[in-house]
Structures are given as structure tokens and as C-alpha cells.
C-alpha positions in Angstrom: 126.0 15.1 -111.5 126.9 17.6 -108.8 126.2 17.4 -105.1 124.8 20.4 -103.3 125.3 20.1 -99.5 122.0 21.1 -97.8 123.7 21.3 -94.4 120.9 19.3 -92.9 121.4 16.4 -90.5 118.2 15.8 -88.5 115.7 18.6 -87.6 112.0 19.3 -87.0 111.4 16.0 -85.4 107.8 17.0 -84.7 106.9 17.5 -88.4 104.8 15.0 -90.1 104.7 14.3 -93.8 101.7 16.6 -94.3 103.8 19.5 -92.8 106.5 19.0 -95.4 103.9 18.6 -98.2 102.4 21.9 -97.1 105.7 23.7 -97.8 105.9 22.2 -101.3 102.3 23.3 -102.1 103.0 26.8 -100.6 106.0 27.3 -102.8 103.9 26.2 -105.9 101.1 28.6 -105.0 103.5 31.5 -104.5 105.1 30.8 -107.9 101.7 30.8 -109.5 100.9 34.2 -107.8 104.2 35.7 -108.8 104.1 34.6 -112.4 100.3 34.7 -113.1 100.6 31.1 -114.5 97.8 28.4 -114.5 96.6 26.6 -111.4 99.0 24.2 -109.8 98.5 20.5 -110.1 98.4 18.0 -107.3 97.8 14.5 -108.7 98.6 10.9 -108.2 99.9 8.9 -111.2 99.0 5.3 -112.1 101.9 4.0 -109.9 100.6 5.7 -106.8 103.2 8.4 -106.9 102.1 11.9 -106.0 103.2 14.8 -108.2 103.0 18.5 -107.2 103.6 20.9 -110.0 103.5 24.6 -110.8 103.8 26.1 -114.2 106.2 29.0 -113.4 109.8 29.7 -114.1 111.4 26.5 -112.8 113.6 25.6 -109.9 117.4 26.3 -110.0 120.0 25.0 -107.7 120.4 28.4 -106.1 117.0 27.9 -104.5 118.5 25.4 -102.1 120.4 28.2 -100.3 118.9 29.1 -96.9 118.1 32.8 -97.2 115.0 34.9 -97.2 113.5 35.6 -100.6 113.5 39.3 -101.3 111.1 38.7 -104.1 108.6 37.2 -101.6 109.3 39.8 -99.0 108.3 42.5 -101.5 105.1 40.7 -102.5 102.4 41.2 -99.8 100.1 38.4 -100.8 102.5 35.4 -100.8 102.5 32.6 -98.3 106.2 31.9 -97.9 108.6 34.4 -96.4 111.3 32.5 -94.5 113.3 30.9 -97.4 113.7 27.8 -95.2 110.5 25.9 -95.9 111.9 23.9 -98.8 114.9 22.6 -96.9 112.7 21.8 -93.8 110.4 19.8 -96.1 113.3 17.9 -97.7 114.7 17.0 -94.3 111.3 15.7 -93.2 110.9 13.6 -96.3 114.3 12.1 -95.7 113.6 11.3 -92.1 110.3 9.6 -92.9 111.7 7.6 -95.8 109.7 9.4 -98.5 111.7 9.3 -101.8 111.8 12.7 -103.3 112.9 14.1 -106.7 112.4 17.3 -108.6 112.2 18.2 -112.3 112.5 21.6 -114.0 114.0 22.8 -117.3 117.2 23.7 -115.4 117.9 20.5 -113.7 116.8 17.2 -112.3 117.3 16.7 -108.6 117.5 13.6 -106.4 118.6 13.4 -102.7 120.9 11.2 -100.6 122.9 11.3 -97.4 126.6 11.8 -98.0 129.8 12.8 -96.1 130.2 16.5 -95.6 133.0 17.9 -97.7 136.3 17.6 -95.8 134.5 16.0 -92.8 134.0 12.3 -93.4 132.5 11.7 -90.0 129.6 14.1 -90.6 126.7 12.8 -92.8 124.3 15.4 -94.2 121.6 15.5 -96.8 122.7 16.5 -100.3 120.9 17.5 -103.4 122.2 15.5 -106.4 121.8 17.9 -109.3 121.9 16.5 -112.9 121.3 18.1 -116.3 117.6 18.4 -117.1 116.0 15.4 -118.6 113.5 17.7 -120.4 115.0 21.2 -121.2 111.5 22.3 -122.4 109.8 21.3 -119.2 107.5 24.1 -117.9 107.5 24.9 -114.2 108.7 22.7 -111.3 107.5 19.3 -110.4 108.0 17.5 -107.0 107.7 13.7 -107.2 106.9 12.1 -103.9 107.1 8.3 -103.6 105.9 6.8 -100.3 103.6 9.5 -99.0 100.0 8.5 -98.4 96.8 10.0 -99.8 95.8 11.0 -96.3 99.0 13.1 -96.0 98.2 14.9 -99.2 94.6 15.6 -98.1 95.7 16.8 -94.7 98.2 19.2 -96.3 95.7 20.5 -98.8 93.2 21.3 -96.0 95.7 23.7 -94.5 95.2 26.0 -97.5 92.2 28.3 -98.0 92.4 27.4 -101.7 91.3 23.9 -101.0 89.3 24.4 -97.8 85.9 25.0 -99.3 85.4 28.2 -97.3 84.0 31.0 -99.4 84.8 34.7 -99.0 81.8 36.7 -97.8 83.6 40.0 -97.9 87.0 41.4 -98.7 88.4 44.3 -96.7 91.8 46.1 -96.7 92.9 43.9 -93.8 91.7 40.5 -95.0 88.7 38.4 -95.8 85.6 37.2 -93.8 85.0 33.6 -94.7 81.9 31.4 -94.5 82.9 28.4 -92.3 82.9 25.1 -94.1 82.2 23.2 -90.8 81.7 23.8 -87.1 85.3 25.0 -86.5 86.6 28.3 -87.7 90.1 28.8 -89.0 92.5 31.7 -89.1 94.5 31.9 -92.4 97.4 34.2 -93.1 97.7 34.9 -96.8 95.8 31.7 -97.5 97.6 29.3 -95.2 96.0 28.1 -91.9 97.8 29.1 -88.7 95.2 28.6 -86.0 91.7 27.3 -85.3 88.9 28.8 -83.2 86.1 26.7 -81.7 83.8 29.6 -81.0 84.2 32.1 -83.9 81.2 32.8 -86.1 83.4 33.1 -89.2 86.8 32.0 -90.5 89.3 34.8 -91.5 92.1 35.2 -94.0 94.4 37.9 -92.8 96.2 39.6 -95.7 97.7 42.7 -94.0 100.1 41.5 -91.3 100.9 43.4 -88.1 104.2 43.3 -86.3 102.6 41.0 -83.7 101.6 38.5 -86.4 105.0 38.5 -88.0 106.7 37.9 -84.7 104.3 35.1 -83.8 104.7 33.3 -87.1 107.1 30.4 -86.5 108.7 28.1 -88.9 105.9 25.6 -88.5 103.3 28.3 -89.1 100.9 26.5 -86.7 99.3 27.2 -83.3 99.7 31.0 -83.6 98.0 32.5 -80.5 94.9 34.7 -80.6 96.6 37.6 -79.0 98.7 37.9 -82.2 95.8 38.1 -84.6 92.8 39.3 -82.7 93.4 43.0 -83.5 93.5 42.2 -87.2 90.3 40.1 -87.0 88.6 43.1 -85.3 89.9 45.4 -88.0 88.5 43.1 -90.7 85.1 43.2 -89.1 85.1 46.9 -88.3 85.8 47.7 -92.0 83.2 45.3 -93.3 80.2 46.8 -94.9 78.2 44.0 -96.4 74.7 43.2 -95.1 75.4 39.5 -95.2 78.2 39.8 -92.7 76.4 42.3 -90.5 73.2 40.2 -90.5 75.0 37.1 -89.4 76.7 39.1 -86.6 73.5 40.8 -85.5 71.5 37.6 -85.6 74.2 36.1 -83.3 73.4 38.9 -80.8 70.1 37.2 -80.4 71.9 34.5 -78.4 73.0 37.1 -75.8 70.3 36.1 -73.4 71.2 32.4 -73.5 74.9 33.1 -73.1 75.8 31.4 -76.4 77.3 34.3 -78.3 80.2 33.7 -80.6 83.4 35.4 -79.5 83.3 38.1 -82.1 80.1 39.5 -80.7 81.7 39.8 -77.3 83.7 42.7 -78.7 81.5 45.6 -78.1 82.9 47.7 -81.0 82.1 44.9 -83.5 78.6 44.5 -82.2 78.0 48.3 -82.5 79.4 48.4 -86.0 77.3 45.4 -87.2 74.2 47.0 -85.6 74.8 50.2 -87.6 75.0 48.3 -90.8 71.8 46.3 -90.3 69.9 49.3 -88.9 69.8 50.7 -92.4 67.1 48.2 -93.4 64.7 50.0 -91.0 63.2 46.6 -90.2 64.9 46.0 -86.8 64.4 47.1 -83.2 67.3 46.8 -80.8 66.1 46.0 -77.2 67.8 44.9 -74.0 66.4 42.0 -72.0 65.1 44.5 -69.5 63.2 46.6 -72.1 61.6 43.4 -73.5 60.2 42.7 -70.1 59.2 46.3 -69.3 57.6 47.1 -72.6 55.8 44.0 -73.9 53.2 46.2 -75.6 55.8 47.8 -77.9 57.5 44.5 -78.6 54.1 43.3 -79.9 53.7 46.5 -81.9 57.2 46.1 -83.4 56.6 42.5 -84.4 53.2 43.2 -85.8 54.8 45.8 -88.0 57.3 43.2 -89.3 60.3 44.3 -87.3 63.0 41.9 -86.1 63.6 42.2 -82.4 67.3 42.1 -81.7 68.4 41.5 -78.1 71.5 43.5 -77.2 73.5 43.8 -74.0 73.3 47.1 -72.2 76.9 47.8 -73.1 76.0 47.8 -76.8 72.9 49.9 -76.1 74.9 52.5 -74.3 77.4 52.7 -77.3 74.5 53.0 -79.8 72.6 55.6 -77.9 72.4 58.9 -79.8 74.3 57.5 -82.8 73.3 57.1 -86.4 73.8 54.2 -88.7 76.1 54.1 -91.8 73.3 55.7 -93.8 72.8 58.6 -91.3 69.5 57.2 -89.9 68.7 57.1 -86.2 69.3 53.8 -84.5 66.1 52.0 -84.0 66.1 51.6 -80.2 63.1 51.6 -77.9 63.1 55.4 -77.3 63.1 56.2 -81.1 60.5 53.5 -81.8 58.1 54.8 -79.1 58.6 58.4 -80.3 57.8 57.4 -83.8 54.8 55.3 -82.6 53.5 58.3 -80.6 53.8 60.6 -83.6 51.7 58.2 -85.6 49.4 57.2 -82.7 45.6 57.3 -83.2 43.3 57.1 -80.3 40.4 54.6 -80.5 37.7 56.7 -79.0 34.5 55.1 -77.6 31.2 57.0 -77.6 29.1 57.0 -74.4 26.4 55.0 -76.2 28.9 52.2 -77.0 29.9 51.8 -73.3 28.7 48.9 -71.3 25.9 49.8 -68.8 28.3 49.7 -65.8 30.9 51.8 -67.6 28.3 54.3 -68.7 26.9 54.8 -65.2 30.5 55.6 -64.0 31.1 58.0 -67.0 27.8 59.8 -66.3 29.2 60.9 -62.9 31.9 63.1 -64.7 30.1 66.3 -63.9 29.5 65.4 -60.2 33.2 64.4 -59.8 34.4 67.6 -61.5 32.0 69.5 -59.3 34.0 68.5 -56.2 36.7 70.8 -57.3 34.6 73.6 -58.9 33.8 71.9 -62.2 35.8 71.3 -65.3 38.2 74.1 -66.2 37.0 76.3 -69.1 40.0 75.1 -71.1 38.6 71.6 -71.2 36.5 71.2 -74.3 35.4 67.6 -73.6 36.1 64.5 -71.6 36.7 61.5 -73.9 37.1 57.7 -73.4 39.7 55.8 -75.5 40.5 52.1 -75.8 44.2 52.9 -76.3 46.5 55.5 -74.8 49.9 56.8 -75.5 52.7 55.7 -73.1 53.4 57.7 -70.0 56.3 60.2 -70.4 59.5 58.5 -69.4 57.8 55.1 -69.4 56.7 52.4 -71.8 53.4 51.5 -70.2 50.1 53.1 -71.4 48.9 56.2 -69.6 45.7 56.0 -67.6 44.7 59.5 -68.6 45.9 62.5 -70.7 45.3 66.2 -71.0 46.2 67.2 -74.5 45.5 71.0 -74.2 41.9 70.7 -75.4 40.4 67.4 -74.1 40.8 65.1 -71.1 41.2 61.6 -72.4 40.7 58.6 -70.0 41.5 55.0 -70.8 38.4 52.9 -71.0 39.6 50.4 -68.4 39.4 53.1 -65.7 35.6 53.0 -66.0 35.7 49.7 -64.1 35.0 51.7 -60.8 34.1 55.1 -59.7 37.3 55.3 -57.6 39.6 54.5 -60.6 37.8 56.9 -62.9 37.6 59.8 -60.4 41.3 59.4 -59.5 42.3 59.8 -63.2 39.8 62.5 -64.0 40.9 64.7 -61.1 44.5 64.1 -61.9 44.0 65.4 -65.4 41.9 68.3 -64.2 45.0 69.2 -62.1 47.0 69.3 -65.3 44.4 71.4 -67.1 44.2 73.9 -64.2 47.9 74.2 -63.6 49.2 73.8 -67.1 52.1 71.8 -65.5 53.4 68.4 -66.4 53.9 65.5 -63.9 56.7 65.7 -61.3 56.7 69.5 -61.1 56.2 71.7 -58.1 53.3 73.5 -59.8 51.4 70.3 -60.4 52.1 69.1 -56.9 50.6 72.3 -55.5 47.6 72.0 -57.8 47.0 68.4 -56.6 47.2 69.6 -53.0 44.6 72.2 -53.7 42.3 69.7 -55.3 42.7 67.3 -52.4 41.6 70.1 -50.1 38.5 70.8 -52.1 37.5 67.2 -52.3 38.0 66.8 -48.5 36.0 69.9 -47.8 33.1 68.7 -50.1 33.2 65.3 -48.5 33.1 66.8 -45.0 30.2 69.0 -46.0 28.1 66.1 -47.1 29.3 63.7 -44.4 26.9 63.1 -41.4 27.7 64.9 -38.1 29.2 62.8 -35.3 25.8 62.5 -33.6 24.3 61.1 -36.8 26.9 58.5 -37.4 26.0 55.0 -36.5 28.3 53.1 -34.1 31.2 51.4 -35.7 33.2 48.5 -34.5 36.7 49.4 -33.2 39.3 49.3 -35.9 41.4 46.1 -35.8 45.1 46.3 -36.6 44.6 49.1 -39.1 47.8 50.4 -40.4 48.2 54.2 -40.2 49.8 54.2 -43.6 47.7 54.7 -46.8 47.2 51.6 -48.9 49.8 51.2 -51.6 46.9 51.0 -54.2 46.2 54.7 -53.6 49.7 55.5 -55.0 50.4 52.9 -57.6 48.2 52.1 -60.7 46.7 48.6 -60.2 45.2 46.2 -62.7 41.4 46.2 -62.1 38.6 43.9 -63.3 36.4 45.2 -66.0 33.4 44.5 -63.8 33.1 46.4 -60.5 33.0 44.2 -57.4 30.0 45.2 -55.3 30.9 46.3 -51.8 29.0 45.3 -48.7 29.0 49.0 -47.6 29.1 52.1 -49.7 32.7 53.1 -50.6 34.2 56.6 -50.1 33.0 57.9 -53.5 29.6 56.1 -53.1 29.0 57.8 -49.7 30.2 61.1 -51.2 27.8 60.8 -54.2 25.1 59.0 -52.2 25.4 55.9 -54.4 26.7 52.4 -53.7 
């Protein structure tokens, strides 16, 4: 027997047994990866002794020297890199009183504390190396006497191999993993280095950055997010699977409640996932404000089988004008309304199908148009429709429309003469001027029409001597009522007035 001085006194006082067992398992997994040999074995024998074995090339005494393994440094997928994990583990076993021995075809190894050569007052841990008891032994076996089943299980849970977390997608930077429980874990080459309480997925980083290498300490635990967040983003931004994108986009639905997972707080990740899921054509991306402002189109989208995905305005701004990974337009509200308009069909209602009150209002079309000289020759017909396209620049239905041939008025405007006349004259203004809303030409045409209506009203109005006395006005505001400027919801049935209204007096009808 020969003694090999490990130059270890007492170190890593904060390590528990499972930390040391982790290093033994890591070395076994690395050997398996390097040699392509069968799965490692972690088993307890009939005497309660745990044995961790790989089936690789076998341990030599040279492996007890503390230096970085060039072989491991050259292999990107291995767990160990430092070359110190084995000695740290042996020191921890010694401190905790776990009896350790090793078998390989090259040697049998036991451990004790002995005087350091030429320094009798210094006691260090030594490897006691003997000839192999089985020269045909395959691989390396660590025999641990005195460690608990719980220590073994805690050590195994630090490895992706034994975590139960399945890979959803592999990218050049690492893997997206389906979480096995409520906590997400960050692995580096298969060994856990951190945990995240609010991540949607777990991740196994296989391409290390300088920041990660710097942050990896000898304990390989509690690595900060700043070290690995860029790599997690890279993994997600290079993902392309619908399963990952759908989970991310579904999580966006929690934006309104403020319960988003942290990955979706990264705008670039949200945008990338949205582009992937947009390919299905069955989604519609809306902000909270759009859902409130355009309930009609939310209903239309849902009725057509689309999934409504709520996104923050920052994501909407990034998606605006872009295409998805298949080159298709992003299905936002603007594109949806445009497509809906292109496929829109009016639901026209004939005069005979109108209710009596509606028909009496509609029959005044000629008299209303006569106030401004009649319908323009370009107007073929005035039609009534149950449904209307949305207003330009808005997501609420128009009250009326001039389509170049016909004037179309929404049926609900027949609830009163005032409402119908206002819309009809507005559309006559479009037909006469050929201008769209919010243009100088249309404004001028409306001004002319108002003048004509006023002149006609004054012509038919009684002279001052014919007017009956009226009570003095009480607190009448000089401003026009807001209802004259803003579309208002009206009852389907007209409310009878005590006195004839403006249009009633103008047409001689209550």
C-alpha cells in the first residue's frame, strides 16, 4: 500500500453530504459521456451501503492531483471543469464521518488521516492506494458507508438526469424544460445551479457565456440571475416549437391580472413567441384598451374560433407592421378589422319589413333630402341595413355610409326623425362633395347644407306676429347640446314629445 497525500486538512465547512455525493455522481456522468458507456449505477446493497459506479476507463491515482482536466475543458457538454470536486467531496466525507473507499481495475483506495511527510505536527487526509482486488473490474465504484438515503436522493435531484423534467425543445444555447413542480430550476450542462420561483419553464444551459463561467463557484449553487438571464433569453429567442410558444403566449393572458411569469416580462421574448403562434391563424392579439373599445370585434373573433390574447402595449408596438415566422401579417385588431371589412356583407332591410314607426320615418327621405335640393344624381338609392362597417379609424359601427352608389343608413337611426335626418344629410354631404370625413371639402359642404336647411326652416316658420307667446327661457345654456355632436344610444321606439320637435315643426308633423 502507498499513501497519497491529498493536502487536505479541513475545508468547505458549509458542504453537506449531498454536496459531496453530487460531485461523485457528476464525475460518473462525465465519464459516461466521454466514453459512451452504459448508464451509471446508484444503488444500495443489502448491508445499507451505497455504491455509485460508472462503467468507463477506471480511476487512477493520478486523478487525485488538483488540476483542471484538459479533457473536460475540451468537451463542451460535461458537468465538471474544475478538477477539484473529487478532493472536496473526499474532505467532506471525512469531516462527516462517512467511510469511503474506491475500486477500479487499477487500484483499490481507502482513506485515513496521517502525518504530512516531514511534518509530523500536520495531519492531512491521505489516499491509501493498494493493488486492485479485481484487475478485471470495469469502471470506477465509490462505496459510501454511513450516508443516508435522504442524502443520496437530495444529491440526485440536483441533476437534470434524475429530476423528471422533460425537454420541450433543444436550441443551440440550451434546452427548454417542462417543470416537474411549481419551482423552476436552472441547470448548466445538466447540474442545477439556481432555482426560480416565477419562471414558466426550467432551463438547461449548454452554451456557457463568460459571465456564467465567472459566476460558477466551486459549490456550483446559488448562481445569480444576472449571470444566466442572457442565455435564457437566447434559448427562448431561438426556440421555434409551437408547444413552447403556445405556453408563453397563453401566459400573456395573465398580463391584465399582473401574474405574468418573468420570461414574458421580456418584451423580445413575448414578441418572438407571438410570431410563432400567429402562424396558426387562429389568434387575435389585443390590448386591454382595444378589448374595451371594440367589444363587437372581440365577439366576432371569438365567434369565428379565434383565441383572444391580451398583450401589453409595449408588445403591440413591437409587433406592429411585422410578419410572423411564416411571413404572415400579425393578427392584431387593425388587420382583423380590415379583413372583416373585406368580407363584410350588409344585412339590408326592405321598407316593407320595417316596423310601422321606422317606416314612417323612412318615408320622409324625400322631404329631408328636399331641404338641400334633393338627393344628388350620383345617389342611386337610400338603403337601410341591420349591420354596418366600422367607422374609418374607429372600431364602432358607422351610423351611415356613402359607398359611391348608395347611401346606407343603420336601421337603429330610424328610431327618430332627428337621428335619421342627421345621418342622411351627413351622407348627402359626402355624395355631393366626394370628400371623406375630417377634410376641408367636407366641412365646407356641411356648412352649405346647414345654410340650406336653415333657409328652408325659416321659410316655413311662422312670422313673429304669428308666433304664440312663449315663456321666458330659464337657465338655458348658450352652448349646443352635446348630443348634437356625439352619437348617442337611442331607444328603438321614439318617445312622443309634448310639443312638435324641430323636424316635426319643419315637416308639419309631430
